[in-house]
MIBA-927532 format. One record per residue (C-alpha): x negated, y negated, z negated. Coordinates in steps of 0.25 Angstrom, whole numbers, plus 5000, padded with zeros to 4 digits. Layout:
<recs>
XYZ...
</recs>
This chain:
<recs>
517648885007519048845006519148805020518748945025519749055028519949165016519049265024517949155026518049125011517849265007516649275016515949155010516249204996515549334999514449265007514149174995513749304987512749344998512149225003510749285006511449395015512149405028513649435024514249545034515749515032516649625037517849575046518449695052517449765061516349655060515449605049515549455051514549345046514849195045514249055043512749065041512649215041513349215055512249115061511049195055511649335058511949295072510449255074509849375066510749475073510849405086512349415086513449315091513749195082515249155083516149085074517549095068518549005061518449015045519448915041518548795041518448685052517148745058517048885063516148985056514949055062515149205063514549325068514749475066514349615068515249745070515349825057514849955064513649885069513349805057512249895051511349865063511549715061511349725046510049805048509449685057509749585046509149675035507849695043507749545044507749535029509249485027510349545018511749585023512949585014514049685019515449625016516549725018518049725017518449795004519949805006520849855017521249735025522649795026522849785011522149655009522849525005522149405011520649425015520149565014519249585002517749595006516549624998515049645001514849795000513249795002512149695003511049755012509649695010508249725015507949805003509349885002509549925016509850075016509750115031509350065045508150025052507749935040507550055032506250135037506350285033504950285029504950165021505650125008506550005008506149944995506949834988506149774976506449674965505449584958505749534944504849424937504449464923503749394912502449474915502549504930503549564939504549674939504549754953505649844956505849934969507050004975507350074988508850084990508650185001507950284993508250244978506850224974506650124963505350084956504849964947503549904942503049784936501849694941501149574935500849494948501849454959500749494970500949634965502449614968502149574982501249694984502349784980503449724988502449735000502049874997503449924996503849855009505049795001506149725009506849654998506449594984507549564973507149454964507749364953508249234960507349154950506049214955505049114959505149074973503649094976503849244972505049254981504249184993503149284991504049404992504649355005503449305012502349405008503249535007504349495017505549545007506949485006507149424992508449454985508949404972509549484960509549424946510249544939509249634932510049694920509649844918510949914916511850024923511250104934509950014934509750064920509750214924508850194935507850124926507750234916506250264918505950114916505650054903505149914906506349814905505649724915505549834925507049874922507449734925506649734938507349854943508749814938508649684947508349774959509449874955510549764953510149704967510349844974511749864967512149724970511849734985512149874988513449884980513450044980512850164973511350164971511350294964510150344972509250244965508150324958507650294944506650174944505150214944504150124938502750114944501550034941500749954951499450004944499850144947499550134961498350074970498649924971498549854985499149714987499949684999498749625007497949755005499049845010499249755022497749755025497649905023498849925032499450035023500850035028500849925039499849865048499449715047499649685061500949745065501549775051501949905056501650045050500850095062499350075060499550075044499050185035500550225033500650245047499450345047499950415035501350435038501550585041502750595032503950675038505050615029505550465027505350495012503950535014503650415022504150315011503350385000502050385009502250235010502450224995501250304992500450215001500950084995500550144981499250234981499050304968497950274958498250394950497150494954497950614949499150574957498250544970497550684968498950754968499350694981497950724987498050874982499450884989498950825001497750915002498751045000499650995011498450965020497851105018499251175020499451145034500551235038501351205025501151055027501651065042502951145037503151035026503050925037504050995045505051015034504950875030505350825044506750875040506850805027507650675028507550555019508150615006507850484999508650395008509750495010509950504995510050354995511150355006511950454998511950364986512150234995513350305001512950285015512550425018513250505029513350655033512150655042511350595030511750715022511450815033510050755033510050775018510450925019509350955030508350885021508750975009508651095018507151075020506851065005506751215002505751245013504951115010504851154996504351294999503251235009502751144997502751264988501851334998500751224997500451294984500051174976500451134962500850994967501651054979502351144969502851034961503350954973504051084978504751094964505350954965505850974979507350994976508151054988509451004982510051134987511451104982511550974990510951045003512051155001513151044999512750965012512651095020514051135016514651005018514150935031514050975045512750965052513050845061514050755054514450615060513750495055515050435050515550495037516950455040517150525053517250665048516550795053515550795042515950905033515851055036517051145037517251215024516651105016518051055012519351135013520251015015519350965026519451095033520951095033520950955039519951005050520751125052522051045054521350945063520651055072521951135073522751015076521850975088521951115093523451105092523350975100522551045111523451165112524651065113524050995125523851135132525251185129525951055133525251055146525651195148527151165144527351045152526451075164525750935163524250965164523850825161524650825147523650795136523750775121522950655116522750565104522550425100522550355087523750265089524750375094524050505089524250635098525050625110525450705123525050625135525750645149525450565162526650495168526450585181526750705173527950645164528950715173528450845170528750825155530250865151530950745144530850755129529650855128528850755120529050625112528550505120527450425112526750325121526850275136525550245144525450195158525150335164525650425153526550455142526150505128527050595119527050665106527750785100528150815085527050935085526050835090526350735080526250835069524950885073524450745075524750715061523950845056522750815065522650665061522850695047521750795047520750705054521050595045520950675033519750755038518850625040519350565026519050695019517750715026517350575021517750605007517050735007515750665012515850565001515950674991514750744997513950624996514350614982513750754980512550714987512350594978512150684966510850734973510250604975509150614964508750754968508650704983507750584979506850684971506750774982506450654992505250624983504650764984504850764999504250635001503050664993502850795000502950715013501950615010500950725005501050805018500950675025499550655018499150795021499550785036498850655038497550695031497550825039497750755052496750645049495650725043495750655029495050695017495550715002494950594994494150624981494350514970493150464962493050374950492550254958491650304970492150294984491450374995492250385008491450465019491950455033493150365030494150325041495250225042496450305043497350215052496150175061495750315063497150355067497350235077495950265083496550405087495550465097494350375093493550415081493550335069492250295063492250345048491450275037491050295023491250215011490450234998490650154986490150194972490750194958490950064950489949964954489150054963489350004978490749954975490649844986490349865001490049745009490449775023489849695035489949715050490549655062491949635065492749745071491749845065492749905056492449845042493949815039494349955044493250015035493749945023495149975025494850125027494250135013495550075007496450165015495650285011495850244996497350224999497550355006496850424995497650364984498950394990498550544991498150555005496850605011495850505017495150475030493750515026492850635026492650615011493250515002492950484987493750374982494050304969495550274965495750134968496750044960496849934970496449904985496249754989495949715004495649585010495549625025495949545037496349395039497749355037498449225032499749215024500449095031501749125023500949085010500148985017498849055015497649055024496949185029495749145019496749125007497349255010495949315010495649254997496949294990496749434994495349434989495849374976496849484974495749584975494749514967495749484955496449624955495449724959494749824949493549914949494450014955494949934967494549934982494349794988494249775003493749635007493649605022492949475026493149395014492949245016493049235031494249145030493349025025492048965028490849055029490149025016491449015008491849155013490449205011490449154996491849204993491549344999490249354991490949304978492049404980491049524982490249474969491549464961492049604965490649664962490549594949491949594943492849694950491949814955493049854965492649934977492549834988492349835003491949695008491749665022491149535027490449465038489649385028488349455030487749365020488449445009487749575012486649525003487549544991487149694990485849644983486649574972487849664970487449804967488849864970488849804984488449874997488349825011488949915022489249875037489949915049488949955059488849895073487849895084487549815096487449885110487149805122487549675115488849725111489249775097489749915094490449935081490150075074491250055063490250125054489950075040488450075036487650035024487149895024487549755029487849735044486749665052487649565060489149545062489249555077490349445077489949395091490049545096491449555091491849425098491249485110492149605109493349515107492949455121492649315118492149235129490649275133490249125132490749115118490049245114488749195119488849065112489149135099487949225101487049105103487649035090487449165082485949175087485649035082486349055068485549185066484249105068484649025055484049065042484649185035485449165022484649185008484749335004485049304989486249354981487249254987487049235002486749095006487449025018486649035031485548925033486248885046487448825038486448745028485548695039486348585045485248555056485248705060486748705061486748585070485648645078486648725086487048595093485848505093484548575095483248485095482248425086482648375072482348235075483548225084484448285073483948175063484348065073485848115074486848005071488148015063488748095074487948215071488548215057489948225063489448335071488948405059490348375051491148435063490248565063490448585048491948565048492148675058492748805052492148905061492849025054494248975059493848945073493849045085492549065092493048985104493448865095492048875088491348875101492148755106491848675094490348705095490348655109491048525105490048505093488848535103489348435112489348335101487948375096487348355110
</recs>
């Protein structure tokens, strides 16, 4: 370091403290980056990489961005998962002795960013911390933009991953000694940036926030997160709210696979909101309501009393159409109170933000009256909690103009009459400028020079300018010469200089005084932060409930009724598919499952594309909608309150973890079987298809029997293994249902209707025909199918036996060598290799075309 210049030594010293971040080093009007930061930033931001002399023998890589456009570049880096340390000059260069002192004033990270495109208005920007405990994991959550804090404890790391995924957290803070495997899973499975914080002492401000928490482990878990926020943000965080403890067992549990499969907040294919359940439901009118809706969807209730409270309010709002529409209109004019309060505490609020706050508060009284008009006890309680903060609204009304500038240092923010000193400066400034205008008119009149003008620039101040062509009209000694130009002369007078001093002093003082007054106003608003946050909670809850009512009214949803175990859905519909179909009519279906061990498993058979997966998903989505407090898409719905929902739907591998499709299938199945209870809902779709036919069939049957005999959870199990349909004879709680399909003129027609009993056939070749595979291939497949169907049927005992075609070697080979048995007995050793080649084929992993090509080769050998 000694070979570098003092400035570069300063840079390297600061960079050593922020090795995992891009260091934006302030030099004049630019933020500069050097060395590896410069190389990487030039690539990520697509800016020019240059170099400079740093005192060493080699030039140093360098790139930079103008300070006024830095926020856009910082945002790009944050969205890519990087961190940015902002290093500013902290002393006046004119007073500095040697190198100007510089310090990092803020570390911006994915989990602490306060504004920009990376912060979605209807989604929280959660930062989490994970602490390894002796008997599990401490899990803390904070949103710096809104001040929300919570903490919980879990025994298993997979539950930690589920929480990170559900919250959509951008960053996880951990102790540097955490096992590398845990860190890798957080990065790979949840896509979070991992940061380190070893300090977890519970003291000072952290202690006051943790007042409601009694567990030392949970206190320590949040303290780690708090110390990280303080260390990175380096400013007041007084908008942080008291930490709330929650229990995972208080909500309907769904692992991250189930949430993905059910497409609750994003679709599997595009990972976007459109096409998800959240997209369907989101009729909220405020950003706060949108965030609360997502929180409710991530954590459906299992407390029947709380669910009924939400449903009751939803029904009231649904019935009171005109009041609901007025509430919706009123909510449109309420801005994001939570994040406005956060910006006030953070110190980056401007006058326009405070005008938004004022307009929001002005809507509260009328909204309160509308809620009272609903004439319901729950509505009355909600109205009582809606604090209008009248004194704050009056303060903002008296202080700020309606359309202030964005910058808080330009002036013109405060109203006349708010401050007497400011009024005096404004009067002086306005009168002085009037005097200037009058001076110009009078001097033109006195001298007869019509082109005479009074101007101003920052170097010379005010002046009188006369063109050279008119100088002869000006008597000598009239003005004092100030500046000579090519085509004109500029002059001043004693009176003009006096007025100039008055005007400039007034303008300088006005801007400075307005800035000081605004800072004082911001401090006054800061005192209202807890009341604003409480009001925001009321408004967001009202917004979500009216959203439920609006969607239920528009979509013809029904209020669910809860039972002690029975499930009886009449005319159920998949909410998202129904919306996507638009003009087409969705085919509704019933789902009836009994109490305890009575009809607790439905074995669903039917062709591909017939709607088995859709049917299964709609049952789960109906349960979720009911347990968040919304009406459901059905003519009638009697539902139990589920404690967990598990799904194994669709085929997907996990290449990052080195797991095949079948391994993922088995892991998801294991998760359900190990953790499900008699109050859970399990959806298993095509279990076992990732391995050989008999392996898959055996696993599927074993799982069904285990769920039936040991768990008792309500289970929807779809399969193509028709041999499993005989299980209803041995398992009293299992019933067969199928999705109807009919053949018309040789083509299959899917009716998308669930009927009792097993399907008669799978129609797989018909589906291949719909996919427009070559006609020759389809015809050949039909021939093979007809031959297979002539083989002896499997034994109809408790456990289905493998088809005879697989046991009968000669029958299997007869596809290629038809003739009398004597010829087969005379086959030489070559026939053995043919048989081996056939048995080694893995047909389930071959495309139809590959299978036909292989069959053709084997047939040529056989002949």
